MARVOPA-759769 format. One record per residue (C-alpha): y, z, x; residue in three letters. Coordinates in steps of 0.02 Angstrom, whole numbers, padded with zeros to 5 digits, always signed. Each point is the difference from the previous one (the first is absolute). Layout:
<pts>
YZXALA/...
</pts>
This chain:
<pts>
-01416+00444+01350MET/+00162+00045+00098LEU/-00034-00104+00124LEU/-00081-00127-00060ILE/+00163-00031-00137LEU/+00078+00011+00155TRP/-00095-00144+00083VAL/-00001-00091-00164LEU/+00199+00002-00006LEU/+00012-00014+00177ALA/-00073-00160-00024CYS/+00139-00077-00108LEU/+00122+00025+00143THR/-00117-00155+00081GLY/-00158+00046+00151CYS/+00055-00144+00122ALA/+00122+00034+00151PRO/+00205-00007-00055GLU/+00042-00183-00046LYS/+00160-00088+00031GLU/+00150+00037-00148THR/-00087-00145-00117PRO/+00152-00133-00044VAL/+00087+00065-00156GLN/-00022-00119-00147PRO/+00140-00089-00071PRO/+00118+00121-00155PRO/-00086-00050-00177ALA/+00144-00034-00074LEU/+00169-00099+00070LYS/+00185+00024-00057LYS/+00074-00155-00093LEU/+00148-00073+00047ALA/+00092+00014-00180LYS/+00015-00206+00028PRO/-00202-00003-00001LEU/-00011+00100-00136TYR/-00142-00058-00138PRO/+00108-00097-00172GLU/-00072+00176-00115PHE/-00066-00038-00169SER/-00090+00098-00135ASP/-00107-00067-00148THR/-00115+00159-00020GLY/+00020+00110-00150LYS/+00153+00120+00014LYS/-00104+00154-00079LYS/-00111-00002+00135GLU/+00100-00010+00154LEU/+00107+00143-00052VAL/-00153+00106-00024ALA/-00046-00054+00151ALA/+00160+00049+00062LEU/-00003+00167-00073GLU/-00173+00036+00059ASN/+00062-00023+00159SER/+00140+00122-00010LEU/-00121+00110-00074THR/-00087-00005+00191TYR/+00156+00032+00069PHE/+00053+00137-00103SER/-00150+00091+00072ARG/+00020-00004+00191ILE/+00133+00058+00111PRO/+00158-00088-00003SER/+00038-00015+00178GLN/-00202-00080+00047ARG/+00009-00150+00094LYS/-00030-00180-00044PHE/-00011-00131+00121HIS/+00050-00176-00030PHE/-00022-00116+00168SER/+00106+00112+00131GLY/+00087+00068-00146ASP/-00009+00169-00064VAL/+00056+00051-00178TYR/-00034+00191-00078THR/-00100+00015-00158ALA/+00149+00035-00097GLY/+00101-00152+00060HIS/-00160-00098-00048VAL/+00010+00065-00178ARG/+00170-00032-00021GLN/-00027-00168+00045SER/-00117-00003-00168LEU/+00137+00094-00120THR/+00135-00142+00051THR/-00128-00125-00042PHE/-00074+00064-00124LEU/+00183+00026-00088GLU/+00054-00175+00055PHE/-00184-00073-00071ILE/+00046+00058-00202GLN/+00165-00065-00001THR/-00097-00178-00011GLY/+00057-00095+00131PRO/-00006-00203+00034GLY/-00070-00075+00141ASN/+00161-00019+00068ASP/+00069+00183-00003GLU/-00165+00052+00069LEU/+00009-00073+00155ASN/+00178+00040+00038ARG/-00034+00182-00049PHE/-00154-00002+00131ILE/+00095-00075+00126LYS/+00153+00118-00016THR/-00111+00164-00013ASN/-00164-00018+00089TYR/-00062-00023+00150ALA/-00175-00139-00022VAL/-00134+00033+00121TYR/-00152-00127-00010GLN/-00189+00028+00061ALA/-00069-00063+00159ALA/-00137-00075-00076GLY/-00153-00080+00074SER/+00090-00135+00080ASN/+00187-00053+00079ASP/+00018-00058-00171ARG/+00006+00173-00040GLY/-00153-00038-00168GLU/-00081+00131-00072VAL/-00167-00025-00086LEU/+00015+00055-00172PHE/-00171+00073-00081THR/+00012+00098-00177GLY/-00085+00118-00085TYR/-00023+00085-00186TYR/-00031+00129-00096GLU/-00174-00025-00085PRO/-00061+00046-00134SER/-00199+00065+00000ILE/-00150+00065-00125ALA/-00053+00172+00075GLY/-00090+00165-00082SER/+00023+00159+00031LEU/-00187+00019+00029THR/-00129-00096+00076ARG/-00142-00085-00075ASP/-00101-00182+00010GLU/+00155-00086-00023GLN/+00141+00068+00104TYR/-00093+00051+00150ARG/+00130-00040+00121PHE/+00112+00190+00053PRO/+00167-00003+00030LEU/+00028+00138+00124TYR/+00128+00140+00027SER/+00053+00057+00156GLU/-00157+00092+00089PRO/-00015+00156+00037GLU/-00026-00001+00203ASP/+00121-00143+00037LEU/+00094+00035+00116LEU/+00203-00021+00080THR/+00014+00002+00176LEU/+00188+00002+00063ASP/-00001-00032+00184PRO/+00178+00029+00013GLY/-00032+00199-00035LEU/-00084-00005+00153PHE/+00071-00112+00105PHE/+00203-00032+00022ASP/-00037-00185+00050ASN/-00095-00028-00156LEU/+00112+00048-00118GLN/+00027-00121-00143GLY/-00157-00090+00060LYS/-00101-00055-00159ALA/-00100+00139-00098LEU/-00204+00018+00040ARG/-00118+00010-00137MET/-00140+00101+00051ALA/-00162+00117-00044ARG/-00088+00115+00099VAL/-00184-00018+00020ASP/-00176+00079-00008LYS/+00030+00025+00203ASN/+00198+00072-00037ASN/+00071-00137+00068ARG/+00160-00079-00069VAL/-00061-00186-00018VAL/+00066-00125-00094PRO/-00012-00021-00209TYR/-00135-00087-00062PHE/+00026-00200-00028SER/-00030-00085-00156ARG/-00159-00060+00059LYS/-00063+00198+00041GLU/+00102+00045-00162ILE/-00114-00105-00114ASN/-00165+00034+00072ALA/+00050+00221-00002ILE/-00137+00043-00148GLU/+00126+00124-00090GLY/+00158-00042+00054PHE/+00063+00054-00165GLU/-00016+00191+00064LYS/+00114-00027+00125ARG/+00125-00107-00096ALA/-00015+00031-00195PRO/+00021-00174-00080PRO/+00165-00007-00101ILE/-00120-00141-00104ALA/-00126-00104-00009TRP/-00013-00202+00017LEU/-00075-00153-00082LYS/+00053-00100+00170ASP/-00020+00025+00183ARG/+00109-00138+00005THR/+00128+00037-00109ASP/-00002+00187+00101ARG/+00018-00075+00171PHE/+00165-00109-00084PHE/+00057+00150-00068LEU/+00023+00091+00150GLU/+00061-00145+00091ILE/+00143-00008-00134GLN/+00013+00191-00001GLY/+00035+00043-00175SER/-00062-00046-00176GLY/-00039+00021-00160ARG/-00150+00066-00082LEU/-00059-00053-00158HIS/-00149+00159-00036LEU/-00148-00014-00100LYS/+00063+00157-00082GLN/+00158-00074-00058GLY/+00190+00016+00072GLY/+00010-00069+00157THR/+00042+00102+00178LEU/+00107-00050+00138ARG/-00080+00005+00159VAL/+00122-00022+00180HIS/-00038-00012+00163TYR/-00023+00211+00087HIS/-00070-00012+00185ARG/-00097-00126+00102LYS/-00147+00019+00138ASN/+00094-00041+00125GLY/-00083-00157+00072HIS/+00104-00167+00012ALA/+00013-00117-00163TYR/-00082-00185+00054ARG/-00005-00134-00134SER/-00152-00058-00078ILE/+00102-00175-00039GLY/+00012-00044+00203ARG/-00181+00059+00002TYR/-00034-00131-00130LEU/+00093-00146+00078ILE/-00056+00046+00155ALA/-00210-00005-00054GLN/+00050-00164-00089ARG/-00023+00078-00190GLU/+00165-00053-00054ILE/+00119-00119+00068PRO/+00149+00089+00066GLN/+00098-00107-00127GLU/-00085+00047-00134GLN/+00005+00180+00027VAL/+00059+00103-00115SER/-00034+00155-00120MET/-00085-00072-00129GLN/-00096-00120+00115SER/-00052+00164+00113ILE/-00070+00061-00169ARG/-00100-00147-00068ALA/-00070-00030+00189TRP/-00066+00184-00024LEU/-00081-00005-00174ALA/-00094-00168+00064ASP/-00060+00100+00153ASN/-00044+00188-00066PRO/-00123+00004+00164SER/+00130-00032+00126LYS/+00149+00120-00095ALA/-00051+00160+00097GLU/+00010-00103+00151THR/+00171-00065-00029VAL/+00062+00162-00080PHE/-00058+00095+00171HIS/+00106-00106+00081HIS/+00148+00105-00030ASN/-00058+00169+00071PRO/+00171+00076-00101SER/-00036+00079-00145PHE/+00137+00092-00120VAL/-00026+00164-00111PHE/+00097+00012-00164PHE/+00108+00099-00120LYS/+00049+00062-00166ARG/+00185-00082-00026GLU/+00100+00040-00169LYS/+00120-00114+00028ASN/-00004-00159+00113GLY/-00052-00127+00086PRO/+00100+00101+00143LEU/+00032-00075+00189GLY/+00000+00076+00142SER/+00169+00111-00018LEU/-00073+00070-00139GLY/+00105-00095-00136VAL/-00050-00133-00114LYS/-00010-00180+00048VAL/+00078-00105-00112SER/-00066-00183-00045PRO/+00074-00151+00074MET/+00128+00132+00111ARG/-00098+00087+00124SER/-00089-00038+00151ILE/-00142+00071+00117ALA/+00080-00019+00187THR/-00072+00083+00174ASP/+00082+00187-00002SER/+00007+00006+00172THR/+00123-00153+00023LEU/+00093+00008-00171PHE/+00134+00109-00049PRO/-00098+00087-00164LYS/+00087-00012-00188GLY/+00130-00134+00063ALA/+00083-00146-00082LEU/-00089-00165+00025CYS/+00011-00164-00037PHE/-00148-00130+00009ILE/-00010-00188+00005LYS/-00146-00076-00022THR/-00107-00109-00149ALA/-00128+00107-00151VAL/-00097-00078-00158PRO/+00120-00018-00140ALA/-00160+00010-00120THR/-00196+00035+00034THR/-00058-00171-00019GLU/+00115-00062+00110GLN/-00062-00090+00181LYS/+00102-00014+00149LYS/+00131-00060+00044PRO/+00069+00179-00076TRP/+00215-00022-00047PRO/+00098+00090+00134PRO/+00046+00182-00052TYR/+00146+00125+00061ALA/+00037+00167-00061GLY/+00050+00176+00076PHE/-00166+00127-00005VAL/+00003+00174+00081LEU/-00101+00030+00153ASN/-00112+00148-00084GLN/-00186-00017+00039ASP/-00102-00010+00167THR/-00194-00066+00013GLY/-00131-00011+00164GLY/-00010-00197-00044ALA/+00202+00003+00032ILE/+00032-00005+00179LYS/+00129-00061+00121GLY/+00194-00071-00009PRO/-00103-00166-00105GLY/-00076+00053-00155ARG/+00043+00084-00164ALA/-00093+00037-00155ASP/+00093-00051-00170PHE/-00035+00142-00164PHE/-00036-00111-00145TYR/-00023+00147-00138GLY/-00156-00030-00126ASN/-00062-00111-00110GLY/-00091-00200+00001ASP/+00147-00070+00100TYR/+00018+00145+00119ALA/-00191-00012+00045GLU/+00015-00195+00026PHE/+00132-00005+00114ALA/-00035+00141+00094ALA/-00166-00053+00043GLY/+00074-00170+00057ARG/+00154+00034+00070MET/+00009-00056+00194ASN/+00176-00064+00026HIS/+00119+00013+00135ARG/+00168+00030-00018GLY/+00138+00087+00055ALA/+00045+00197+00007LEU/+00163+00063+00031PHE/+00057+00210-00041PHE/+00181+00045-00062LEU/+00117+00155+00060VAL/+00182+00042-00022LEU/+00083-00056+00147GLU/
</pts>
């Protein structure tokens, strides 16, 4: 088995002949000269901004103060980023006007803009929320779809423990097969086909609808209103290691839903109208999420609560975790509002990540819980700009 494991890990380095060093991509953040700073304003709720800042400060209190955080080519310690948040929190609590706010930032903060997806620095903002779903602690004819916990046979391979040149590379999720070989973990299609999979991954609860389970995986956390009474919070725990693939893009490619009409709501409606095709659509995404119970939440990838309209998810390999951000985009004002939406600007904290959030031109905006959150998160697909702030 050791020989097989060595071969598997060696293949991660690439079995092809050595090639020239690839050209490094441009930095994900660009430091702005002060005359190029955006006009800062904030119309969101102060209470939630304070909560988001305090939650990021909780994250920074848990990590070494000398840990390095990269803002483009500049490096700051965790202690410095923490002080940046503390200083901003103290200032915001004084209730400044816009003029005072902009003077304060220009005097004290360096501002970095996300490179975005093009030469204009455009970032595509999507949305996510905390769904509320009916569930049961036991299986019956109505509640048939298991919400799995982490499987007991799910292994985590860290290539850096075996090869120095692979330190810091992504962890690989694997299992040992019947021939004692280390192989990739089961895909979504394979998991759904395994009879008695719940013996490997005891279900936390059972759901009525497989579509609810699929979208709960995408959101990463949710509230289950139990048949037995009470509410159970569930949260992302592990993935099977397969890359996320969007079923929205699949339905566009199959010409099932026009691109301009794709939203969580339109996808749900299509799945309800086409039950015989639903399984094929779900299996297009081989990624599968396993859950755990949570007392509080919803929690982001930093292990702290995310705040409605004040937390975002970005690519954690590119942007500094827990940092203070400013966004300019557009969001719906009500649950009935059609586009064009009104402009939106406000301060948020970079407190989460996601399998679909990759590259410098993507960010996911957390809307919270409830009717408006579901409406807005399901439809959010708007370009804008993203900035990071840190004390000079």
